[in-house]
C-alpha positions as CSV (number, residue, x, y, z in Angstrom):
1,M,-38.0,-58.4,132.5
2,A,-36.5,-54.9,132.6
3,D,-34.3,-52.8,130.3
4,N,-33.0,-54.1,126.9
5,K,-34.0,-57.7,126.6
6,A,-31.6,-58.2,123.7
7,T,-28.7,-57.9,126.2
8,I,-30.2,-59.5,129.2
9,P,-28.0,-62.3,130.7
10,D,-28.5,-65.8,129.3
11,H,-31.3,-67.9,130.7
12,T,-29.0,-69.9,133.0
13,A,-27.9,-66.8,134.8
14,V,-31.4,-65.5,135.2
15,R,-32.7,-68.9,136.5
16,T,-29.9,-69.0,139.0
17,A,-30.9,-65.6,140.3
18,L,-34.5,-66.6,140.5
19,W,-33.7,-69.8,142.3
20,R,-31.8,-67.9,144.9
21,A,-34.9,-65.7,145.5
22,L,-37.2,-68.7,145.5
23,H,-35.1,-70.2,148.4
24,T,-36.1,-67.2,150.6
25,Q,-39.8,-67.7,149.7
26,V,-40.4,-71.4,149.9
27,D,-37.7,-72.9,152.2
28,A,-37.4,-72.7,155.9
29,Y,-35.5,-70.1,157.8
30,P,-32.5,-69.8,158.4
31,Y,-31.6,-69.4,154.8
32,V,-28.4,-70.9,153.5
33,L,-28.1,-67.7,151.4
34,D,-30.4,-64.7,151.7
35,D,-30.4,-63.3,148.2
36,T,-33.2,-61.3,146.6
37,V,-30.9,-58.8,144.9
38,G,-30.7,-60.9,141.7
39,L,-34.5,-60.9,141.4
40,K,-34.5,-57.1,141.6
41,L,-31.8,-56.9,138.9
42,V,-33.8,-59.2,136.6
43,G,-36.8,-56.9,137.2
44,S,-39.4,-59.6,136.9
45,D,-42.9,-59.1,138.0
46,D,-44.7,-61.7,140.2
47,S,-45.3,-64.0,137.2
48,W,-41.8,-65.4,137.6
49,R,-43.2,-67.8,140.2
50,Q,-45.3,-69.4,137.5
51,R,-42.4,-70.4,135.3
52,P,-42.1,-74.2,134.9
53,D,-38.5,-74.1,136.1
54,M,-39.6,-72.4,139.4
55,A,-41.9,-75.2,140.6
56,P,-40.9,-75.6,144.3
57,G,-41.0,-79.4,144.3
58,W,-38.8,-80.6,141.5
59,T,-36.4,-77.6,141.7
60,R,-35.8,-78.3,145.4
61,G,-32.5,-80.1,145.1
62,Y,-31.2,-77.8,142.4
63,R,-31.9,-74.5,144.2
64,A,-30.3,-76.1,147.3
65,S,-27.2,-76.7,145.2
66,I,-27.2,-73.1,143.9
67,V,-27.4,-71.5,147.4
68,G,-25.0,-74.1,148.9
69,R,-22.3,-73.4,146.4
70,A,-22.7,-69.7,146.7
71,R,-22.5,-69.9,150.5
72,Y,-19.4,-72.0,150.3
73,I,-17.7,-69.4,148.0
74,E,-18.6,-66.6,150.4
75,D,-17.1,-68.5,153.3
76,L,-14.0,-69.2,151.3
77,V,-13.6,-65.5,150.4
78,T,-14.1,-64.6,154.1
79,E,-11.4,-67.1,155.1
80,Q,-8.9,-66.0,152.5
81,A,-9.5,-62.3,153.1
82,E,-8.6,-62.9,156.7
83,H,-5.3,-64.4,155.4
84,G,-4.5,-61.3,153.4
85,I,-5.9,-62.0,149.9
86,T,-7.6,-58.9,148.7
87,Q,-8.4,-59.7,145.1
88,Y,-11.5,-61.8,144.1
89,V,-12.1,-62.8,140.5
90,I,-15.5,-64.2,139.4
91,L,-15.4,-66.0,136.0
92,G,-18.7,-66.0,134.2
93,A,-20.1,-63.7,136.9
94,G,-23.6,-63.4,135.4
95,L,-25.9,-62.0,138.1
96,D,-23.6,-62.5,141.0
97,T,-24.7,-60.2,143.9
98,F,-21.9,-60.6,146.4
99,V,-21.0,-56.9,146.4
100,Q,-24.5,-55.7,146.8
101,R,-25.5,-58.2,149.5
102,R,-22.3,-58.4,151.5
103,P,-20.8,-54.9,151.6
104,D,-19.2,-55.8,155.0
105,L,-17.1,-58.5,153.3
106,A,-16.9,-57.0,149.8
107,S,-15.3,-53.8,151.3
108,K,-12.2,-55.9,152.2
109,V,-11.5,-57.1,148.6
110,E,-11.3,-55.8,145.1
111,V,-13.9,-57.7,143.1
112,Y,-13.5,-58.4,139.4
113,E,-16.5,-59.8,137.7
114,I,-15.8,-61.2,134.2
115,D,-18.4,-61.8,131.6
116,M,-19.4,-61.0,128.0
117,P,-19.6,-57.3,127.1
118,A,-23.4,-57.2,126.6
119,T,-24.0,-58.9,129.9
120,Q,-21.7,-56.5,131.7
121,E,-23.3,-53.4,130.1
122,W,-26.8,-54.7,131.0
123,K,-25.7,-55.3,134.6
124,R,-24.1,-51.9,134.8
125,Q,-27.3,-50.3,133.7
126,R,-29.4,-52.4,136.1
127,L,-27.2,-51.6,139.1
128,M,-27.6,-47.9,138.4
129,N,-31.3,-48.1,137.7
130,T,-32.1,-50.1,140.8
131,G,-30.2,-47.7,143.1
132,Y,-27.4,-50.1,144.0
133,G,-24.8,-48.2,142.0
134,I,-21.3,-49.4,141.4
135,S,-18.9,-49.3,144.3
136,N,-15.2,-48.3,143.8
137,N,-14.1,-51.9,144.5
138,L,-16.4,-53.5,142.0
139,H,-14.8,-53.9,138.5
140,L,-17.1,-55.1,135.7
141,V,-14.6,-56.6,133.3
142,P,-16.1,-57.3,129.8
143,V,-14.3,-60.1,127.9
144,D,-15.3,-61.3,124.4
145,F,-14.2,-64.9,124.6
146,E,-15.5,-65.6,121.2
147,A,-13.2,-62.9,119.8
148,G,-10.2,-64.5,121.5
149,E,-9.7,-61.7,124.1
150,S,-7.5,-62.6,127.1
151,W,-9.3,-62.3,130.5
152,R,-5.9,-62.0,132.2
153,E,-5.0,-59.0,130.1
154,K,-8.4,-57.4,130.7
155,L,-8.0,-57.9,134.4
156,V,-4.8,-56.0,134.5
157,R,-6.3,-53.2,132.5
158,H,-9.0,-52.9,135.2
159,G,-6.5,-52.6,138.0
160,F,-5.8,-56.2,138.9
161,K,-2.3,-56.7,140.4
162,A,-0.8,-59.7,138.7
163,D,2.0,-60.0,141.2
164,Q,-0.4,-60.5,144.1
165,P,-2.5,-63.6,145.0
166,A,-6.2,-63.8,144.2
167,I,-9.3,-65.9,144.8
168,V,-10.6,-67.1,141.4
169,V,-14.0,-68.8,141.3
170,S,-16.1,-70.4,138.5
171,T,-19.4,-71.9,139.4
172,G,-21.9,-73.5,137.0
173,V,-19.5,-73.0,134.0
174,A,-17.2,-76.1,133.5
175,M,-20.0,-78.4,132.3
176,Y,-20.7,-76.0,129.3
177,L,-17.0,-76.1,128.2
178,T,-15.0,-78.7,126.4
179,R,-12.4,-80.6,128.5
180,E,-9.7,-78.9,126.4
181,A,-11.1,-75.4,127.2
182,N,-11.4,-76.3,130.9
183,F,-7.8,-77.5,131.0
184,K,-6.5,-74.4,129.2
185,S,-8.2,-72.2,131.7
186,W,-6.8,-74.2,134.6
187,R,-3.3,-73.9,133.3
188,E,-3.7,-70.2,133.0
189,I,-5.0,-69.8,136.5
190,A,-2.2,-72.1,137.9
191,T,0.3,-69.5,136.7
192,M,-1.1,-66.8,138.9
193,A,0.8,-65.4,141.9
194,P,1.7,-67.9,144.6
195,G,-0.9,-68.3,147.2
196,S,-3.8,-67.8,144.8
197,I,-6.9,-70.0,145.3
198,F,-9.1,-71.4,142.6
199,A,-12.5,-72.9,143.3
200,M,-14.8,-74.3,140.6
201,T,-17.9,-76.5,140.4
202,F,-17.9,-79.6,138.2
203,M,-20.5,-82.2,137.2
204,L,-20.1,-85.9,138.0
205,P,-20.7,-88.5,135.3
206,L,-24.2,-90.1,135.4
207,D,-23.0,-93.4,136.7
208,L,-21.8,-91.8,139.9
209,L,-25.3,-90.4,140.7
210,D,-28.1,-92.0,142.7
211,P,-30.5,-93.9,140.4
212,L,-33.4,-91.5,141.0
213,E,-31.3,-88.4,140.6
214,R,-29.7,-89.9,137.6
215,E,-33.1,-89.8,135.9
216,D,-33.6,-86.2,136.9
217,M,-30.2,-85.3,135.6
218,V,-31.0,-86.9,132.2
219,K,-34.1,-84.7,132.0
220,V,-32.2,-81.5,133.1
221,S,-29.4,-82.3,130.5
222,A,-32.0,-82.7,127.8
223,R,-33.6,-79.3,128.7
224,A,-30.2,-77.7,128.7
225,A,-29.4,-79.1,125.3
226,A,-32.8,-78.0,123.9
227,A,-32.1,-74.5,125.2
228,G,-28.8,-74.4,123.3
229,T,-26.5,-74.9,126.3
230,P,-25.7,-78.6,126.4
231,F,-23.7,-80.2,129.2
232,I,-20.4,-81.1,127.6
233,S,-17.9,-82.0,130.3
234,F,-18.2,-84.3,133.3
235,F,-15.3,-85.3,135.7
236,R,-14.7,-88.0,138.3
237,P,-13.2,-86.6,141.5
238,T,-10.0,-88.6,141.1
239,E,-9.7,-87.6,137.5
240,I,-10.2,-83.9,138.1
241,L,-7.6,-83.9,140.9
242,E,-5.1,-85.5,138.5
243,L,-5.8,-83.0,135.8
244,A,-5.5,-80.0,138.2
245,K,-2.1,-81.3,139.3
246,E,-1.1,-81.7,135.6
247,A,-2.3,-78.1,135.0
248,G,0.2,-76.9,137.6
249,F,-1.6,-76.4,140.8
250,K,0.4,-77.2,143.9
251,K,-2.4,-78.3,146.2
252,T,-5.8,-79.7,145.2
253,K,-8.9,-81.1,146.9
254,V,-12.5,-82.0,146.2
255,V,-15.2,-80.6,148.3
256,S,-18.1,-83.0,147.9
257,R,-21.8,-82.6,147.9
258,D,-21.8,-84.5,151.2
259,D,-19.3,-82.0,152.7
260,L,-21.7,-79.2,151.8
261,V,-24.7,-81.0,153.3
262,K,-22.8,-81.5,156.6
263,R,-21.7,-77.8,156.6
264,Y,-24.9,-76.0,155.6
265,F,-27.9,-78.3,155.6
266,A,-27.6,-80.5,158.7
267,G,-30.5,-80.2,161.1
268,R,-32.7,-78.1,158.8
269,T,-36.4,-78.4,159.6
270,D,-37.4,-78.7,156.0
271,G,-35.0,-81.4,155.1
272,L,-33.6,-79.3,152.2
273,I,-30.4,-80.8,150.7
274,P,-28.6,-80.3,147.4
275,A,-29.1,-82.7,144.5
276,T,-26.2,-85.0,143.8
277,G,-24.1,-84.4,140.7
278,E,-22.2,-81.2,141.4
279,E,-19.0,-81.0,143.5
280,F,-16.1,-78.5,144.0
281,L,-12.5,-78.5,143.0
282,V,-10.4,-76.3,145.2
283,A,-6.8,-75.7,144.2
284,S,-4.0,-73.4,145.0
285,T,-0.8,-72.1,143.3
């Protein structure tokens, strides 16, 4: 790994970046998402392919989920930008590479990446060191959640226009937060300017999973807990729709794993499909 390892993003952000790169190396073309930028930011040598969590076999469904959800978000941003929304907020951005990979689309919106200060400083340095630089429409917004800082206030300080709608996304985050913390965040987002769109992934309870994938999820959950990042919150689709309405959103829907399979994985020659367990809540103000 490169640069100051003390401030490198947490292991989940790194693994997500590496899984995206792995998709382009072991899965068939066309790629659901063509992303090797994250690998360059991590700065890993060829030994990353030898990591236990990079085994092409057992990681197959999980990396499909990672690239599928990222592709869905990019299509959502494209759609909403065409409808006039020009602000895009990424909560828990980690090693998101949208701006570097899709300058054609990113140039149409102001992108606000929110994450912990150490992660943001590390990413800033890596973007400069790898030659990508930081474009005028990319705003790295450091927020110390543990110190009680308000991400909404920090957004405004970085140029966000609170009276204009935005696309707000959160992927791979909800399961690490308590239900109370999730609901508090939803209530805050629901007060954003009318026409704003919120999209987040959430984990299904184990009893809603296929038996074989239920066993895999138990193992994944155990690994996450052992690494200090346990899965805390799970939601049933009907339940999360009710909670989103209660939080104040006007329109809500669930985009299921099957929806993503039909949209991005149908007809693939390698039979790649996302693992069951993760779905999307999409809501609007």
